[in-house]
C-alpha positions in Angstrom: 0.0 0.0 0.0 2.8 2.5 0.8 4.2 2.2 -2.8 0.9 3.5 -4.0 1.0 6.3 -1.5 4.3 7.6 -2.9 3.1 7.7 -6.5 -0.3 9.3 -5.8 -0.8 12.7 -7.3 -1.9 15.3 -4.8 -2.3 19.1 -4.5 -5.0 21.5 -5.8 -7.4 19.6 -8.0 -9.6 21.5 -10.5 -13.3 20.9 -9.9 -16.3 21.4 -12.0 -18.6 24.2 -10.9 -21.5 21.7 -10.6 -22.1 19.8 -7.3 -21.1 16.2 -6.8 -23.2 13.8 -8.7 -25.4 11.4 -6.8 -23.2 8.5 -8.1 -20.1 10.2 -6.7 -21.8 10.8 -3.3 -22.9 7.1 -3.2 -19.5 5.9 -4.2 -17.8 7.9 -1.4 -20.3 6.8 1.3 -19.9 3.2 0.3 -16.1 3.4 0.3 -16.1 5.2 3.6 -18.3 2.4 5.2 -15.9 -0.3 3.8 -12.7 1.3 5.0 -12.3 -1.0 8.0 -12.7 -4.1 6.0 -10.5 -3.5 3.0 -7.2 -1.6 3.1 -7.4 -0.6 -0.5 -11.1 0.4 -0.6 -10.2 4.0 -0.4 -9.3 3.9 -4.2 -12.5 5.0 -6.0 -11.9 5.7 -9.7 -15.0 8.0 -10.0 -13.5 10.3 -7.3 -10.0 10.5 -8.9 -10.3 14.2 -9.5 -12.0 15.0 -6.2 -10.5 16.0 -2.8 -12.7 13.2 -1.4 -10.3 10.7 -2.8 -7.6 12.1 -0.5 -10.1 12.2 2.4 -10.7 8.5 1.9 -7.0 7.8 1.9 -6.4 9.8 5.0 -9.2 8.0 6.8 -8.0 4.6 5.6 -4.5 5.4 7.0 -6.1 6.6 10.3 -8.0 3.4 10.8 -4.9 1.3 10.1 -2.7 0.0 12.9 0.4 0.3 10.7 2.9 3.1 11.4 4.5 4.1 8.0 8.2 4.8 7.8 9.3 8.3 8.7 9.9 9.4 5.1 6.4 8.4 4.0 4.8 10.0 7.0 6.6 13.2 6.3 5.6 13.1 2.5 2.0 12.5 3.3 1.8 15.2 6.0 3.3 17.7 3.5 1.4 16.6 0.4 -2.0 16.5 2.2 -1.4 19.7 4.2 -4.4 21.5 2.7 -6.7 18.8 4.3 -7.4 19.6 8.0 -8.2 15.9 8.6 -4.5 15.1 8.1 -4.0 16.5 11.6 -6.2 13.7 12.9 -4.0 11.2 11.0 -0.9 12.8 12.5 -2.2 12.4 16.1 -3.2 8.8 15.3 0.3 8.0 14.2 1.7 9.7 17.3 -0.5 7.5 19.5 0.5 4.4 17.5 4.1 5.4 17.8 3.7 5.6 21.5 2.1 2.1 21.6 5.0 0.5 19.8 7.5 2.5 21.8 8.8 4.4 18.8 9.7 7.4 20.9 11.6 9.4 18.2 8.5 9.2 16.0 6.4 10.5 18.9 8.6 13.6 19.3 8.7 14.1 15.6 4.9 14.0 15.2 4.1 16.1 18.2 2.9 19.7 17.7 2.6 22.3 20.6 -1.1 22.9 19.7 -2.0 19.3 20.6 -4.2 18.8 23.6 -3.2 17.8 27.2 -3.3 14.1 26.6 -1.0 14.3 23.6 1.3 16.6 25.5 1.6 14.0 28.3 2.4 11.3 25.7 5.1 13.6 24.2 6.7 14.3 27.6 6.8 10.6 28.5 8.4 9.9 25.2 11.1 12.6 25.7 11.7 11.2 29.2 12.2 7.8 27.7 14.8 9.3 25.5 16.5 10.9 28.5 15.3 14.4 27.7 13.4 15.5 30.9 12.2 19.1 31.0 11.3 19.7 34.7 9.6 23.0 34.0 7.2 21.5 31.4 6.7 18.5 33.6 5.7 20.7 36.5 3.0 22.5 34.5 1.5 19.2 33.2 1.8 17.5 36.6 -0.3 20.3 38.2 -2.9 20.7 35.5 -3.4 17.3 33.8 -6.2 15.0 34.6 -5.3 11.7 36.2 -6.3 9.4 33.4 -4.9 7.9 30.2 -1.4 9.1 29.2 -1.6 12.0 31.8 -2.3 9.5 34.5 0.8 7.5 33.4 2.8 10.8 33.4 1.7 11.7 37.0 2.4 8.2 38.3 5.8 8.0 36.6 6.7 11.5 37.8 5.9 10.4 41.4 7.8 7.1 41.0 10.8 8.6 39.4 10.8 11.7 41.5 10.7 14.0 38.5 8.7 16.6 40.5 9.2 17.8 44.1 7.0 18.6 47.0 6.1 22.0 45.6 4.6 20.6 42.4 2.7 18.0 44.4 1.4 20.7 46.8 0.3 22.8 43.8 -1.5 19.9 42.3 -3.2 19.2 45.6 -4.5 22.8 45.7 -5.8 22.6 42.2 -7.6 19.3 42.9 -9.2 20.9 46.0 -10.5 23.8 43.9 -11.9 21.3 41.4 -13.7 19.4 44.1 -11.7 16.2 43.5 -11.4 15.6 47.2 -10.4 12.0 47.3 -7.3 12.4 45.1 -6.4 15.7 46.8 -6.6 14.1 50.2 -4.5 11.1 49.1 -1.8 13.5 47.7 -2.0 15.5 50.9 -1.4 12.5 53.1 1.6 11.6 51.0 3.0 15.1 51.6 2.8 14.9 55.4 0.6 16.0 58.4 0.6 19.7 57.6 -0.9 19.2 54.1 -3.2 16.5 55.5 -4.7 19.1 57.9 -4.8 21.8 55.1 -6.7 19.5 52.8 -9.0 18.3 55.6 -9.9 21.8 56.6 -10.5 22.9 53.0 -12.9 19.9 52.4 -14.7 20.3 55.7 -15.3 24.0 55.2 -17.2 23.2 52.0 -18.9 19.9 52.9 -19.7 20.4 56.6 -19.4 24.2 57.1 -21.2 24.2 60.5 -18.7 21.8 62.0 -15.8 23.7 60.6 -17.1 27.0 61.9 -17.7 25.5 65.4 -14.1 24.2 65.4 -12.4 27.2 63.8 -14.7 30.3 63.9 -11.9 32.5 62.6 -10.2 29.8 60.5 -8.4 30.3 57.2 -11.5 29.0 55.3 -14.1 30.9 57.3 -15.4 32.9 54.3 -15.7 29.8 52.1 -17.5 27.9 54.9 -19.9 30.9 55.5 -20.7 31.2 51.8 -21.5 27.5 51.7 -23.6 27.7 54.8 -25.5 30.7 53.5 -26.4 28.9 50.3 -27.7 26.0 52.4 -29.5 27.9 55.2 -29.3 31.6 54.8 -31.6 32.4 57.8 -29.7 30.5 60.4 -26.3 31.6 58.9 -27.1 35.2 59.9 -26.0 34.8 63.6 -22.5 33.8 62.5 -21.8 36.9 60.4 -19.9 39.8 61.7 -21.0 43.4 61.0 -18.0 44.2 58.9 -18.5 41.2 56.6 -20.6 43.2 54.1 -20.0 40.9 51.1 -21.3 37.9 53.1 -24.2 39.9 54.5 -25.2 40.8 51.0 -24.7 37.2 49.8 -27.1 36.1 52.5 -29.7 38.7 51.4 -29.5 37.4 47.9 -30.3 33.9 49.1 -33.1 35.1 51.3 -34.6 36.7 48.2 -34.2 33.6 46.2 -35.9 31.6 49.0 -38.7 34.3 49.2 -38.0 34.3 52.9 -40.2 36.5 55.2 -37.1 38.2 56.6 -36.2 39.7 53.2 -37.5 43.2 53.7 -36.1 43.5 57.3 -32.7 42.2 56.2 -32.5 44.6 53.3 -33.5 47.5 55.6 -30.6 46.6 57.9 -27.9 46.6 55.3 -25.5 49.5 54.9 -26.0 51.6 51.8 -24.9 51.8 49.1 -24.9 48.1 48.4 -21.5 46.7 47.3 -22.3 43.7 45.2 -23.9 43.8 41.7 -25.7 40.6 42.5 -27.7 42.0 45.4 -28.4 45.3 43.6 -30.1 43.4 40.8 -31.9 40.9 43.1 -33.2 43.6 45.3 -34.6 45.2 42.2 -36.2 41.9 41.2 -37.6 41.5 44.7 -39.3 44.9 44.3 -40.5 43.8 40.8 -42.3 40.8 42.4 -43.8 43.1 45.0 -44.7 45.7 42.3 -43.3 48.4 44.5 -42.7 50.8 41.7 -41.6 53.9 43.7 -38.9 52.0 45.6 -37.9 50.2 42.4 -37.3 53.6 40.7 -35.2 54.7 43.6 -33.1 51.6 43.6 -32.5 51.7 39.8 -31.5 55.3 40.0 -28.9 54.3 42.6 -27.3 51.8 40.2 -23.9 52.6 38.8 -24.2 54.0 35.2 -22.9 50.8 33.6 -25.7 48.8 35.2 -28.4 51.5 34.9 -27.8 51.8 31.2 -28.4 48.2 30.4 -31.5 47.5 28.3 -32.9 45.3 31.1 -33.0 48.1 33.7 -33.8 50.8 31.2 -36.9 48.8 30.4 -38.0 48.2 34.0 -37.2 51.8 34.9 -39.5 53.0 32.1 -42.1 50.5 33.3 -41.9 51.8 36.8 -42.1 55.4 35.5 -45.3 54.5 33.7 -46.8 52.9 36.8 -46.0 56.0 38.9 -47.6 58.5 36.5 -44.4 59.7 34.7 -45.9 59.0 31.3 -43.7 61.3 29.2 -40.5 60.0 30.6 -41.7 56.4 30.2 -42.7 57.0 26.5 -39.4 58.5 25.7 -37.5 55.6 27.3 -39.7 53.0 25.5 -39.2 54.8 22.2 -35.4 54.7 22.5 -35.5 51.0 23.4 -37.8 50.2 20.5 -34.9 51.1 18.1 -33.0 48.1 19.3 -33.2 44.6 17.8 -33.4 42.8 21.1 -35.7 41.2 23.6 -36.4 44.5 25.4 -36.5 46.4 22.1 -39.3 44.1 20.9 -41.1 44.4 24.3 -40.9 48.2 24.1 -42.1 48.2 20.5 -45.1 46.1 21.5 -46.0 48.6 24.2 -45.9 51.4 21.7 -47.6 49.5 18.9 -44.6 50.0 16.7 -43.0 47.8 14.1 -39.8 46.0 15.2 -36.4 47.0 14.1 -35.3 43.9 12.2 -31.9 42.8 11.0 -30.8 43.9 7.5 -31.3 41.6 4.6 -28.3 39.5 3.4 -25.6 41.7 1.9 -25.1 41.1 -1.8 -22.3 38.7 -2.6 -22.0 40.0 -6.2 -19.7 37.8 -8.2 -17.2 37.1 -5.4 -18.4 33.6 -4.5 -16.9 32.1 -7.6 -13.4 33.2 -6.6 -14.0 31.8 -3.1 -15.2 28.4 -4.2 -12.2 28.0 -6.5 -9.9 27.8 -3.4 -9.0 24.1 -3.0 -9.3 24.2 0.8 -12.9 25.5 0.4 -13.6 22.9 -2.2 -12.6 20.2 0.4 -15.1 21.6 2.9 -17.9 21.8 0.4 -17.4 18.3 -0.8 -17.3 16.9 2.7 -20.5 18.7 3.6 -22.2 17.3 0.5 -21.4 13.7 1.4 -22.6 14.2 5.0 -19.2 14.4 6.8 -20.3 17.4 8.8 -17.6 17.3 11.5 -14.8 16.9 9.0 -16.4 19.6 6.8 -16.5 22.0 9.8 -12.9 21.3 10.8 -11.8 21.9 7.2 -13.8 25.1 6.9 -12.5 26.6 10.1 -9.0 25.7 9.3 -9.3 28.0 6.2 -10.8 30.9 8.2 -7.5 32.5 9.4 -6.2 32.7 5.8 -9.3 34.7 4.6 -9.2 38.5 4.0 -11.9 40.7 5.5 -14.0 40.7 2.3 -13.5 37.0 1.9 -14.9 36.4 5.4 -18.1 38.3 4.4 -18.3 36.2 1.3 -17.9 33.1 3.4 -21.1 33.9 5.3 -22.9 34.2 1.9 -21.4 30.9 0.8 -22.5 29.2 4.0 -26.0 30.5 3.3 -25.9 29.1 -0.2 -24.7 25.8 1.1 -27.5 25.8 3.7 -25.0 25.4 6.5 -26.6 27.5 9.2 -24.1 27.0 12.1 -21.2 28.2 9.9 -23.3 31.0 8.5 -23.8 32.4 12.0 -20.2 32.0 13.0 -19.0 33.6 9.8 -21.4 36.5 10.1 -20.3 37.2 13.7 -16.6 37.0 12.9 -16.9 39.0 9.7 -18.8 41.9 11.4 -22.2 41.1 9.8 -23.9 41.0 13.2 -26.9 43.1 12.2 -27.9 41.0 9.2 -30.2 38.0 8.7 -27.1 35.8 8.4 -27.4 35.6 12.2 -30.8 33.9 11.9 -30.6 31.2 9.1 -33.8 29.6 8.0 -32.4 26.5 6.3 -33.9 24.1 8.8 -37.5 25.4 8.5 -38.6 22.6 6.1 -37.8 19.9 8.7 -39.5 21.8 11.5 -42.8 22.2 9.6 -45.8 20.1 10.6 -44.7 19.5 14.1 -46.7 20.0 17.3 -44.9 23.3 17.9 -44.8 26.2 15.5 -41.5 26.3 13.5 -40.5 29.8 14.6 -40.4 28.7 18.2 -38.5 25.5 17.3 -36.0 27.5 15.2 -35.5 30.0 18.0 -35.0 27.3 20.6 -32.7 25.2 18.3 -30.6 28.3 17.5 -30.2 29.0 21.2 -29.4 25.4 22.1 -26.8 24.5 19.4 -26.5 27.4 16.8 -27.8 24.7 14.4 -24.7 22.4 14.8 -26.1 18.9 14.3 -23.3 17.1 16.1 -23.1 19.5 19.1 -22.2 17.9 22.4 -22.5 19.7 25.7 -20.4 19.2 28.9 -23.5 17.8 30.5 -23.8 15.2 27.7 -26.7 16.8 25.7 -26.5 15.9 22.0 -27.5 17.3 18.7 -29.5 20.2 17.3 -31.9 20.5 20.2 -29.3 19.4 22.9 -31.2 16.4 24.2 -29.8 14.4 27.1 -29.7 10.6 26.2 -31.8 9.8 29.2 -34.5 12.3 28.1 -34.2 11.1 24.5 -34.7 7.5 25.4 -37.8 8.2 27.4 -39.2 10.5 24.8 -38.6 8.0 22.0 -41.0 5.6 23.7 -43.7 8.3 23.9 -43.0 9.5 20.3 -42.9 6.0 18.8 -39.4 6.5 17.6 -37.0 3.5 17.6 -34.3 4.2 20.0 -30.9 3.4 18.5 -28.7 4.7 21.3 -27.1 8.0 21.9 -25.8 8.3 18.3 -29.4 8.5 17.1 -29.6 12.0 18.7 -27.0 13.2 16.2 -29.4 12.4 13.3 -31.1 15.8 12.7 -34.6 14.5 11.9 -34.6 12.2 15.0 -33.3 14.9 17.2 -35.9 17.4 16.0 -38.7 14.9 16.3 -37.8 14.1 19.9 -37.0 17.6 20.9 -40.2 19.0 19.4 -42.4 16.4 21.0 -40.7 17.0 24.4 -41.3 20.8 24.0 -44.9 20.1 23.1 -45.3 18.0 26.2 -43.9 20.9 28.3 -46.3 23.3 26.5 -49.2 21.1 27.5 -48.0 20.5 31.0 -47.6 24.2 31.7 -51.0 25.2 30.3 -49.9 26.6 26.9 -47.4 29.0 28.3 -44.5 29.4 25.9 -42.4 31.1 28.6 -42.9 28.3 31.2 -42.5 25.5 28.6 -39.2 27.1 27.4 -37.9 27.3 30.9 -38.9 23.7 31.5 -37.0 22.6 28.4 -33.9 24.2 29.8 -34.1 23.6 33.6 -36.6 20.7 33.7 -40.3 20.7 34.7 -39.7 20.1 38.4 -37.6 23.3 38.8 -40.3 25.3 36.9 -43.0 23.9 39.1 -41.1 25.3 42.1 -40.9 28.7 40.4 -44.6 29.0 39.5 -46.3 32.0 41.2 -48.8 31.7 44.0 -51.1 34.1 42.2 -51.4 35.7 38.7 -48.4 37.6 37.6 -47.3 39.5 34.5 -45.5 36.8 32.3 -42.8 39.3 31.4 -42.2 40.0 35.1 -42.2 36.2 35.8 -39.5 35.7 33.2 -37.4 38.5 34.8 -37.5 36.9 38.2 -36.7 33.2 37.3 -34.1 32.3 40.0 -31.6 30.7 37.7 -29.6 33.2 35.6 -29.0 30.6 32.8 -32.7 29.8 32.5 -33.8 33.4 32.8 -31.5 34.5 29.9 -32.4 31.3 27.9 -36.1 32.0 27.9 -35.5 35.6 26.8 -33.2 34.5 24.0 -35.6 31.8 22.7 -38.7 33.9 22.7 -36.9 36.8 21.1 -35.4 34.6 18.4 -38.8 32.9 17.8 -40.4 36.3 17.3 -37.6 37.4 15.0 -38.0 34.3 12.9 -41.7 34.9 12.7 -41.3 38.5 11.6 -38.6 37.8 9.0 -39.0 34.4 7.6 -42.4 33.3 9.0 -46.0 34.5 8.6 -45.5 37.7 10.6 -48.5 36.9 12.7 -47.1 36.7 16.2 -45.5 39.4 18.3 -43.3 38.8 21.3 -46.1 39.9 23.6 -48.3 37.3 22.0 -45.9 34.6 23.3 -46.4 36.0 26.8 -49.4 33.8 27.7 -50.4 33.6 31.4 -48.1 31.7 33.7 -49.9 28.8 35.5 -50.5 29.2 39.2 -48.5 27.0 41.6 -50.5 24.1 42.9 -49.4 23.7 46.5 
């Protein structure tokens, strides 16, 4: 196979202007599926003049356990440099070289931009060659996770005494901050009694703050223990606070507000003014919103620092309070200014005034520039990969080209992504190219697959954009997958209800499956929360049980309810989704639903 590699012609390949034929697409997909079973299945005559032939070759090599000789590796990395996927091949070869203990190959294949795991492999290889860099080892020892190659590096560094007590102490401190208490305590015990006590105190202050404060009321971790205790029991924590601990006093007040505790007003009255923390300033204002105490709200907002007072959020509620207290002219002027903005509060203000929304500009004209852009070989690779359904590779290829584009070319890239119906890259290109006020930020390519669902397509588009920016293979740190960011556990349950065959987590990366399950789940939340889009959207983000706890005891303005959702992430999420849904309706949809139309009554809490 390697003789064939050397004689393969590579480099920029002229492509026809037309898209790949259906036969070419099918040939590629079949060859890709057969790569594991046949070492030479990457050779597809019908793709001889396509970058896809090289992509098949790269993937074939990546799936092979063979490590080519150094000269062939170097030739391939050089000849295929225009293909971003060759970096995956390089990292595969590096790991294979490590497995066969070819340490010179590991060091030759390593690049400083590789991730932590590869860095650990590289440092182990250098150590095996007698080249130990203690400074680099210290950094990795402190920061690396204790698994895989990095776990081997940490264990070997301890065994061979490559790092000293200072490095171990720094790693222990980092583990404590990350909450990895078992490993931190074990490392502390190895360092001696002083570190054992240090780690034990740190852990107790956060896991059992009351016991810690009883033992050491003025201890090193007093503040951390008090913050933890306040978050658990803000009322009883008050007796432990000293008058000069203003930040903790204010932190306690925030939690009393979040708990809707009877002592909120008396606690706020006892605090020294002006308040120090932004968090309490905003939560006191939200508390006054819930009470609909408009005179006091006006007073508190006016006491905000200019940077906070000028935010759209507080400009809107200041105007609302002015209107409620009879200051009609000032309120109208403020709402008029806000209505000029393309934002959640801009749309709310426009609705109050009965005015049309300020919408994003249409797509800028791409003139004849797209032809020049698509002639770039690197762009052709991305386009072909996208056409055959290799979305992840296509995105990696596309983004590898981005740093080489000029300013005008970046704007053309947004237009090209629109033409390719590639919404996640259209948004990204628009933002990075300075086209943030155009419809490029709100692609409509997925509308056809969102039609005829239980939920209107504008709402689905707004929610999906907020969840994943339309990236079909998106994966969150929490494990949510796909366009609508569905947790596998939720997807599996919903599949039974929706009558969809569950094919495991990977099924959530199939756009139609993901949208079906996500739309049906959102429809279930919509029904459960009595046709309230705001409550259903909050439940999609935070779960229905959390939203049940947040429901009001009596009727409340839905806009006010959204503003006082306790979780910042969910509060902002609901605003983003409902704003985007409205914008989609007013630009691409039927133009029949305003933002205020989506503010249906919030269900009353059933205690």
